[in-house]
C-alpha positions as CSV (number, residue, x, y, z in Angstrom):
1,M,15.7,-8.1,-37.2
2,I,18.6,-5.7,-36.8
3,G,18.1,-3.7,-33.6
4,S,21.4,-2.4,-32.4
5,A,21.7,1.2,-31.5
6,G,24.7,1.6,-33.8
7,V,22.8,0.4,-36.8
8,I,19.8,2.6,-36.0
9,T,22.0,5.7,-35.6
10,A,23.7,4.9,-39.0
11,F,20.4,4.8,-40.7
12,A,19.4,8.1,-39.3
13,S,22.5,9.8,-40.8
14,P,22.3,11.7,-44.1
15,A,23.9,9.0,-46.1
16,F,21.1,6.6,-45.2
17,H,18.2,9.1,-45.5
18,P,15.3,7.3,-47.2
19,N,15.4,9.9,-50.1
20,F,19.2,9.3,-50.7
21,C,20.2,6.5,-53.0
22,P,23.9,5.6,-52.9
23,Y,23.6,3.9,-56.3
24,T,22.4,7.0,-58.0
25,A,24.4,9.6,-56.1
26,G,26.3,11.8,-58.5
27,H,24.3,10.4,-61.5
28,N,21.4,11.9,-63.4
29,S,19.2,8.8,-63.2
30,S,17.0,7.6,-60.4
31,N,16.3,4.2,-58.8
32,N,12.9,4.2,-57.2
33,V,13.2,0.6,-56.3
34,T,16.3,1.1,-54.2
35,I,14.8,4.2,-52.6
36,R,11.7,2.2,-51.7
37,M,13.9,-0.5,-50.2
38,L,15.7,2.0,-48.0
39,V,12.4,3.5,-46.9
40,I,11.1,0.1,-45.9
41,L,14.3,-0.9,-44.1
42,T,14.4,2.4,-42.2
43,R,10.8,1.9,-41.1
44,I,11.5,-1.7,-40.1
45,L,14.5,-0.6,-38.0
46,S,12.4,2.2,-36.4
47,R,9.6,-0.2,-35.5
48,D,12.1,-2.8,-34.2
49,V,13.2,-0.4,-31.3
50,L,9.6,-0.1,-30.1
51,L,9.1,-3.9,-30.5
52,Q,12.1,-4.5,-28.3
53,L,10.7,-2.2,-25.6
54,L,7.3,-4.0,-25.8
55,D,9.1,-7.4,-25.4
56,A,10.7,-6.1,-22.2
57,H,7.5,-4.5,-20.8
58,R,5.7,-6.3,-18.0
59,P,2.0,-5.5,-18.0
60,F,0.3,-4.7,-14.7
61,T,-3.1,-6.3,-15.4
62,N,-4.5,-8.8,-17.8
63,E,-6.2,-6.0,-19.6
64,E,-2.9,-4.2,-20.2
65,A,-1.3,-7.5,-21.3
66,E,-4.0,-7.8,-23.9
67,M,-3.5,-4.2,-25.1
68,T,0.2,-4.8,-25.3
69,Q,-0.3,-7.7,-27.6
70,R,-2.7,-5.6,-29.8
71,L,-0.3,-2.8,-29.9
72,R,2.6,-5.1,-30.9
73,A,0.4,-6.6,-33.7
74,F,-0.5,-3.1,-34.9
75,V,3.2,-2.0,-35.1
76,E,4.2,-5.2,-37.0
77,A,1.3,-4.7,-39.5
78,H,1.8,-1.0,-40.3
79,E,5.0,0.6,-41.6
80,A,3.5,4.0,-41.1
81,C,2.4,3.3,-37.5
82,F,4.1,6.5,-36.2
83,E,2.3,8.8,-38.7
84,R,-1.0,10.5,-37.9
85,T,-1.9,10.1,-41.6
86,L,-2.6,6.5,-40.8
87,Q,-6.3,7.0,-40.3
88,T,-7.2,3.7,-38.6
89,G,-4.9,4.6,-35.7
90,H,-1.3,5.6,-34.8
91,I,1.3,5.4,-32.1
92,T,1.3,8.2,-29.5
93,G,3.7,9.0,-26.7
94,S,2.6,10.0,-23.2
95,A,4.3,11.1,-20.0
96,W,3.3,10.1,-16.5
97,V,5.1,12.9,-14.7
98,L,5.9,12.6,-11.0
99,D,7.4,15.2,-8.7
100,R,10.6,14.4,-6.9
101,D,8.8,13.3,-3.7
102,R,6.7,10.8,-5.8
103,T,3.5,12.2,-4.1
104,H,2.0,14.2,-7.1
105,T,1.4,13.7,-10.8
106,L,1.0,16.4,-13.5
107,L,-2.4,16.2,-15.2
108,T,-4.0,18.2,-17.9
109,H,-7.7,18.9,-18.4
110,H,-7.8,18.0,-22.1
111,G,-9.6,20.6,-24.1
112,K,-11.1,18.4,-26.8
113,L,-11.8,15.3,-24.8
114,D,-12.9,17.2,-21.6
115,K,-11.1,14.8,-19.4
116,W,-8.2,14.9,-16.9
117,L,-5.4,13.0,-18.5
118,Q,-1.6,12.6,-18.5
119,L,0.4,14.7,-20.9
120,G,1.2,13.4,-24.4
121,G,0.6,13.6,-28.1
122,H,1.2,12.4,-31.6
123,S,4.5,10.9,-32.8
124,D,4.4,12.7,-36.1
125,G,6.8,10.3,-37.6
126,D,9.2,10.1,-34.7
127,S,9.8,6.5,-33.8
128,N,11.5,7.3,-30.5
129,T,8.4,7.3,-28.3
130,L,10.3,8.3,-25.2
131,R,11.5,11.4,-27.1
132,V,7.9,12.1,-28.1
133,A,6.8,11.8,-24.4
134,L,9.5,14.2,-23.3
135,R,8.7,16.7,-26.1
136,E,5.0,16.7,-25.4
137,A,5.5,17.0,-21.6
138,T,7.8,20.0,-22.1
139,E,5.5,21.7,-24.6
140,E,2.3,21.2,-22.7
141,S,3.7,22.2,-19.3
142,G,6.4,24.7,-19.9
143,L,8.6,22.9,-17.4
144,Q,12.3,22.6,-18.0
145,G,14.6,19.7,-17.0
146,I,12.0,17.0,-17.2
147,R,13.9,13.7,-17.2
148,P,13.0,10.0,-17.5
149,I,12.9,8.0,-14.3
150,S,13.3,5.0,-16.5
151,T,13.8,4.4,-20.3
152,A,11.5,1.4,-20.1
153,I,7.8,1.5,-21.0
154,F,5.7,2.4,-18.0
155,D,2.2,1.7,-19.3
156,I,0.4,0.7,-22.5
157,D,-3.1,1.8,-23.4
158,I,-5.3,1.7,-26.5
159,H,-8.3,4.0,-26.7
160,L,-10.8,5.2,-29.3
161,I,-10.7,8.8,-30.4
162,P,-14.1,10.1,-31.6
163,A,-14.5,11.5,-35.1
164,R,-13.8,15.3,-35.3
165,K,-14.1,17.6,-38.3
166,R,-11.8,16.0,-41.0
167,D,-10.5,13.2,-38.7
168,P,-12.5,9.9,-38.7
169,E,-12.9,7.8,-35.6
170,H,-9.5,6.1,-34.9
171,Y,-7.4,4.5,-32.2
172,H,-4.5,5.9,-30.3
173,Y,-2.0,3.2,-29.5
174,D,-0.4,5.0,-26.5
175,V,3.0,4.2,-25.1
176,R,3.6,5.8,-21.8
177,F,6.9,6.6,-19.9
178,L,7.6,7.5,-16.3
179,L,9.2,11.0,-16.0
180,E,10.2,13.3,-13.2
181,A,9.9,17.1,-12.9
182,D,10.5,19.9,-10.3
183,R,7.1,20.8,-8.8
184,S,8.4,24.2,-7.7
185,Q,8.7,25.5,-11.3
186,P,5.9,27.6,-12.7
187,L,3.5,25.8,-15.1
188,R,2.6,27.3,-18.6
189,M,-0.7,26.0,-20.0
190,T,-1.2,25.7,-23.8
191,D,-4.5,26.5,-25.6
192,E,-5.0,22.7,-25.9
193,S,-5.7,22.5,-22.2
194,K,-8.5,23.8,-20.0
195,D,-6.4,23.4,-16.9
196,L,-3.0,22.0,-15.7
197,Q,-2.3,20.9,-12.2
198,W,0.0,18.9,-9.9
199,V,-2.5,16.5,-8.3
200,P,-1.8,14.5,-5.2
201,L,-1.8,10.8,-6.1
202,V,-4.3,10.1,-3.4
203,E,-6.7,12.7,-5.0
204,V,-6.5,11.7,-8.7
205,E,-9.6,9.5,-8.4
206,Q,-11.6,12.6,-7.4
207,L,-10.8,14.2,-10.8
208,T,-11.1,11.2,-13.1
209,Q,-12.5,7.7,-13.4
210,E,-10.3,6.9,-16.4
211,E,-9.1,3.4,-15.7
212,S,-5.8,3.9,-17.6
213,V,-5.0,6.9,-15.4
214,L,-6.0,5.1,-12.2
215,R,-3.9,2.1,-13.3
216,M,-0.9,4.4,-13.5
217,V,-1.7,5.7,-10.0
218,R,-1.7,2.1,-8.7
219,K,1.6,1.4,-10.5
220,T,3.2,4.5,-8.9
221,S,2.0,3.2,-5.5
222,A,3.7,-0.1,-6.3
223,L,6.8,1.7,-7.4
224,T,7.1,3.8,-4.2
225,H,6.3,0.7,-2.1
226,G,9.2,-1.0,-3.9
227,E,11.4,1.8,-2.7
228,R,10.2,1.3,0.9
229,I,11.0,-2.4,0.5
230,L,14.6,-1.6,-0.6
231,D,15.0,0.9,2.2
232,Q,13.7,-1.3,5.0
233,F,15.3,-4.5,3.9
234,T,18.7,-2.9,3.1
235,R,18.8,-1.7,6.7
236,Q,17.2,-4.9,8.1
237,A,19.5,-7.3,6.1
238,V,22.0,-8.1,8.8
239,P,19.7,-8.0,11.9
240,F,17.0,-10.0,10.1
241,A,19.5,-12.6,8.9
242,T,21.0,-13.1,12.4
243,A,17.8,-13.1,14.4
244,P,17.7,-16.5,16.3
245,A,14.0,-17.2,15.6
246,I,14.3,-16.4,11.9
247,R,17.3,-18.7,11.8
248,N,15.6,-21.4,13.9
249,E,16.4,-24.8,12.3
250,Q,13.3,-26.4,13.7
251,A,11.0,-23.8,12.1
252,L,12.8,-24.0,8.7
253,D,12.8,-27.8,8.8
254,R,9.0,-27.9,9.2
255,I,8.7,-26.2,5.8
256,V,11.3,-28.5,4.1
257,T,9.6,-31.5,5.6
258,I,6.0,-30.6,4.9
259,V,6.6,-30.6,1.1
260,N,8.4,-34.0,1.4
261,S,11.4,-32.7,-0.4
262,A,13.5,-35.3,-2.3
263,P,17.0,-35.4,-3.9
264,T,15.5,-34.9,-7.4
265,D,13.7,-31.7,-6.5
266,T,14.5,-28.3,-7.9
267,V,13.3,-25.5,-5.6
268,L,12.5,-21.8,-5.9
269,D,12.3,-19.6,-2.8
270,V,10.3,-16.5,-3.7
271,A,11.5,-13.3,-1.9
272,C,14.3,-15.4,-0.3
273,G,15.7,-12.6,1.9
274,P,19.0,-13.7,3.5
275,G,18.7,-17.2,2.1
276,L,17.9,-19.2,5.2
277,L,15.2,-21.3,3.6
278,V,17.3,-21.8,0.5
279,C,20.2,-23.1,2.5
280,A,17.8,-25.3,4.6
281,F,16.6,-27.0,1.3
282,A,20.0,-27.3,-0.4
283,P,21.4,-30.4,1.4
284,R,18.2,-32.3,0.6
285,V,17.5,-31.4,-3.0
286,Q,19.1,-31.3,-6.4
287,H,19.2,-27.5,-6.8
288,V,17.7,-24.4,-5.1
289,T,17.2,-20.9,-6.6
290,G,16.6,-17.9,-4.4
291,I,15.2,-14.6,-5.8
292,D,14.9,-11.3,-4.0
293,I,14.7,-7.6,-4.9
294,T,17.1,-6.4,-2.2
295,P,20.8,-6.7,-3.1
296,A,21.8,-6.4,0.6
297,M,19.7,-9.4,1.4
298,L,21.3,-11.4,-1.4
299,D,24.7,-10.4,-0.1
300,Q,23.8,-12.0,3.3
301,A,22.5,-15.1,1.4
302,R,25.8,-15.6,-0.5
303,Q,27.7,-15.3,2.8
304,L,25.5,-18.0,4.4
305,Q,26.0,-20.3,1.4
306,Q,29.8,-19.8,1.6
307,Q,29.8,-20.5,5.3
308,R,27.9,-23.8,4.8
309,A,29.9,-24.8,1.7
310,L,26.8,-25.3,-0.4
311,T,27.3,-25.6,-4.2
312,N,23.9,-26.3,-5.6
313,I,22.4,-22.8,-5.2
314,T,21.7,-19.9,-7.6
315,W,20.9,-16.4,-6.5
316,C,18.7,-14.1,-8.7
317,H,18.0,-10.4,-8.2
318,G,14.5,-9.7,-9.5
319,N,10.9,-8.8,-9.0
320,V,8.8,-11.7,-7.6
321,E,5.6,-10.3,-9.2
322,S,7.0,-11.2,-12.6
323,L,9.3,-14.2,-12.1
324,P,12.1,-14.5,-14.7
325,F,11.7,-18.2,-15.1
326,P,9.9,-20.4,-17.7
327,D,6.6,-22.1,-17.0
328,A,6.7,-25.4,-15.0
329,H,10.3,-25.0,-14.1
330,F,10.5,-26.0,-10.4
331,T,9.2,-29.0,-8.5
332,I,8.9,-27.0,-5.3
333,V,8.1,-23.3,-5.0
334,A,8.2,-21.7,-1.5
335,S,7.8,-18.4,0.2
336,R,8.6,-17.5,3.8
337,F,7.6,-14.2,5.6
338,A,7.1,-12.4,2.3
339,I,3.5,-12.3,1.2
340,H,2.6,-9.6,3.8
341,H,5.0,-7.2,2.0
342,M,3.3,-7.7,-1.4
343,Q,0.9,-5.1,-2.8
344,N,-0.4,-7.6,-5.3
345,P,-0.1,-11.0,-3.4
346,M,-2.5,-12.7,-5.8
347,R,-0.2,-12.0,-8.6
348,V,2.8,-13.5,-6.7
349,I,0.8,-16.6,-5.9
350,E,-0.2,-16.9,-9.6
351,E,3.4,-16.6,-10.6
352,M,4.4,-19.3,-8.1
353,H,1.8,-21.5,-9.7
354,R,3.0,-20.7,-13.2
355,V,6.6,-21.7,-12.5
356,C,5.7,-24.9,-10.6
357,T,5.7,-28.2,-12.5
358,P,2.5,-30.2,-12.7
359,G,2.7,-32.6,-9.8
360,G,5.0,-30.1,-7.9
361,Q,4.3,-28.4,-4.6
362,I,3.9,-24.9,-3.3
363,V,4.3,-23.9,0.3
364,I,3.8,-20.4,1.9
365,A,4.7,-19.5,5.5
366,D,3.6,-16.1,6.7
367,S,2.1,-14.1,9.5
368,A,-1.5,-15.2,10.0
369,P,-3.5,-13.2,12.5
370,A,-7.0,-14.2,13.6
371,A,-9.7,-12.8,11.3
372,N,-11.3,-10.7,14.1
373,R,-7.9,-9.1,15.0
374,A,-6.3,-8.9,11.6
375,D,-7.0,-5.2,11.1
376,A,-5.4,-4.3,14.4
377,F,-2.5,-6.6,13.8
378,N,-1.8,-5.0,10.4
379,Q,-2.1,-1.5,11.8
380,L,0.6,-2.3,14.4
381,E,2.9,-4.0,11.9
382,R,2.7,-1.1,9.5
383,L,3.9,1.1,12.3
384,R,6.8,-1.3,13.1
385,D,7.7,-1.9,9.5
386,P,6.6,0.7,6.9
387,S,7.0,-1.9,4.1
388,H,4.3,-4.1,5.6
389,V,1.1,-4.2,3.6
390,R,-1.2,-6.8,5.0
391,A,-1.0,-10.2,6.7
392,F,-3.9,-12.5,5.9
393,P,-5.9,-14.7,8.2
394,M,-5.5,-18.4,7.3
395,K,-9.0,-18.7,5.8
396,E,-8.5,-15.7,3.6
397,L,-5.1,-16.8,2.4
398,S,-6.5,-20.3,1.7
399,Q,-9.2,-18.7,-0.5
400,M,-6.5,-16.8,-2.5
401,I,-4.7,-20.1,-2.9
402,R,-7.8,-21.7,-4.3
403,A,-8.6,-18.8,-6.5
404,A,-5.1,-19.3,-8.1
405,G,-6.2,-22.7,-9.2
406,F,-5.4,-25.1,-6.4
407,S,-7.7,-27.3,-4.3
408,K,-8.2,-26.8,-0.6
409,P,-4.8,-26.5,1.1
410,I,-3.5,-28.1,4.2
411,T,-2.5,-25.7,6.9
412,D,-0.2,-25.6,10.0
413,F,0.3,-23.0,12.6
414,Y,2.8,-21.9,15.2
415,R,4.0,-18.8,17.0
416,L,7.3,-16.9,17.0
417,E,8.0,-15.1,20.3
418,S,10.2,-12.0,20.6
419,E,11.1,-9.7,23.4
420,L,9.7,-6.4,22.1
421,D,12.7,-4.1,22.5
422,N,14.9,-6.7,20.8
423,L,12.4,-6.8,17.9
424,L,12.3,-3.0,17.6
425,S,16.1,-2.8,17.7
426,R,16.2,-4.6,14.3
427,S,13.1,-2.9,12.9
428,F,13.2,0.6,11.5
429,P,9.9,2.3,12.3
430,N,9.4,6.0,11.6
431,Q,10.6,8.5,14.2
432,G,8.5,8.3,17.3
433,D,6.6,5.2,16.3
434,A,8.7,2.8,18.5
435,N,7.4,4.4,21.7
436,R,3.9,4.4,20.3
437,I,4.2,0.6,19.6
438,R,5.4,0.0,23.2
439,E,2.4,1.8,24.5
440,M,0.0,-0.1,22.2
441,I,1.4,-3.4,23.2
442,A,1.3,-2.6,26.9
443,A,-2.4,-1.6,26.6
444,S,-3.2,-4.9,24.9
445,L,-2.0,-7.2,27.7
446,D,-5.5,-8.0,29.0
447,G,-7.4,-8.3,25.7
448,D,-4.8,-9.5,23.2
449,T,-6.0,-6.8,20.8
450,F,-3.4,-7.6,18.1
451,D,-3.4,-11.4,18.3
452,M,0.2,-11.3,19.4
453,A,-0.3,-13.0,22.8
454,A,1.5,-10.0,24.4
455,H,2.8,-10.6,28.0
456,R,5.3,-9.5,30.6
457,R,8.1,-11.7,31.8
458,E,10.9,-10.6,34.2
459,G,9.9,-7.0,33.6
460,K,10.0,-7.2,29.8
461,L,7.3,-7.1,27.2
462,Y,7.1,-10.1,24.8
463,V,5.0,-10.6,21.7
464,S,4.3,-13.9,19.8
465,F,3.7,-13.6,16.1
466,P,1.0,-15.9,14.7
467,V,2.6,-17.8,11.8
468,G,0.7,-20.1,9.3
469,I,2.1,-22.6,6.9
470,I,-0.1,-23.3,4.0
471,A,0.4,-26.0,1.3
472,P,-2.2,-26.5,-1.4
473,N,-2.5,-30.1,-2.6
474,G,-4.1,-29.3,-6.0
475,I,-1.1,-29.8,-8.3
476,C,1.0,-31.0,-5.4
477,K,2.2,-34.6,-4.9
478,P,1.0,-36.3,-1.7
479,F,2.7,-35.5,1.5
480,F,2.2,-36.1,5.2
481,A,1.0,-32.9,6.9
482,L,2.7,-32.2,10.2
483,T,0.3,-30.1,12.3
484,L,1.8,-27.7,14.8
485,V,-0.6,-26.0,17.2
486,Y,0.0,-23.3,19.7
487,A,-2.6,-22.8,22.5
488,P,-1.5,-19.7,24.6
489,A,-4.1,-20.4,27.3
490,A,-3.4,-24.1,27.7
491,T,-0.6,-26.6,27.9
492,S,-0.4,-29.2,25.0
493,S,2.0,-31.8,23.9
494,H,1.8,-30.3,20.5
495,E,2.5,-26.8,21.7
496,M,5.7,-25.1,20.3
497,R,7.1,-21.7,21.1
498,L,10.1,-20.4,19.2
499,I,12.1,-17.9,21.0
500,I,13.8,-15.0,19.2
């Protein structure tokens, strides 16, 4: 189908109005067939824009994915999908409006439905659903200067509207967009609303249990978390890339070796950061791809590739919760020190599974605190790094791996030691939190509260991060597991301590 903006604009002009027939212009006869063809073509082009937006949309849940497919089928089946006269259902446009701080959303207490909902309304023939959302948000709030945060679809929902007066029961096929407005402006409520409020995102659940609204709250949380990721890792790019323990060849080699990498392998490193693991794999395999959401990290990765004169590497800027690769595309899929930053780690693991070939291998290396100290560990880490979400104990991460479709994984374990002030110098905690972290670590010396084996040496505080390597052998080819054990209270020939 034709879908370029130029063609669509042309068909919106007077010369291509559906009631204008170039063949009969200036004549006294009519050509209903030609007029009908132009009407059909105009509607096809109008629908094509929405279909392209739907193709680009990445659903947040399986339920939303199913609704996206239903909405697409509805649009393809009905030329008049934007008209409310289509009584089985019609396309509506909604606005998920955030304030500039991304802490509040604008909700209306809907008069007819008696529910707290986002702003929005009928298309009334307008095929530009973003324009519909902006129009409805402006009319229903009285706010000026509402603008799109993105022109992409933010959310899709299909819901049943009960019969009312002359209107039979029907569906609203709702296309939602993410908008921003100034919360300091006065609100003007219409007679369609019982109330209109800026609601803190953390309090939305107190007003409504509507799943589609709560889903948008969760999406917003993911969005703001993504902004924290970009902020933290843009600032951390150079110090993280140059930290001796992060660069430690022995630690990197354990990951490369545990999956028994071979010259025919194609590898994906998920959330590759500065490319250290990618460059560790590259000399031993056919090709390696690294994907990360932070451009500053990818800049460091390209520099490292150039320094090592490696030519079999591709870098990709993208979201690891929706990997832009075909199914069964890589023979090895790896991730190092990334899962604890993910708000939806299960989705990342499922995506890793999806892009891995049958018979391929997956390996994850990440912080792995003891189960009885995980909460304390995560509390401390969120202070040190605001982009930290949760590090999982090995058993819990193993259960997630199995839930993604793998058999029981093989696990390894070691510790990364760091002098605390050195660690804090390349972290970016919020103001005042660095001193709080020092106090918390000092208070934990006797009881190891945080499972970080904190200790003093030569007058300085040191911590040792618990690190697990986990490799499921469900779809994986056989490999020899190299077990690495650290026992802080005893001496062992298998003990290994990596110094930052």
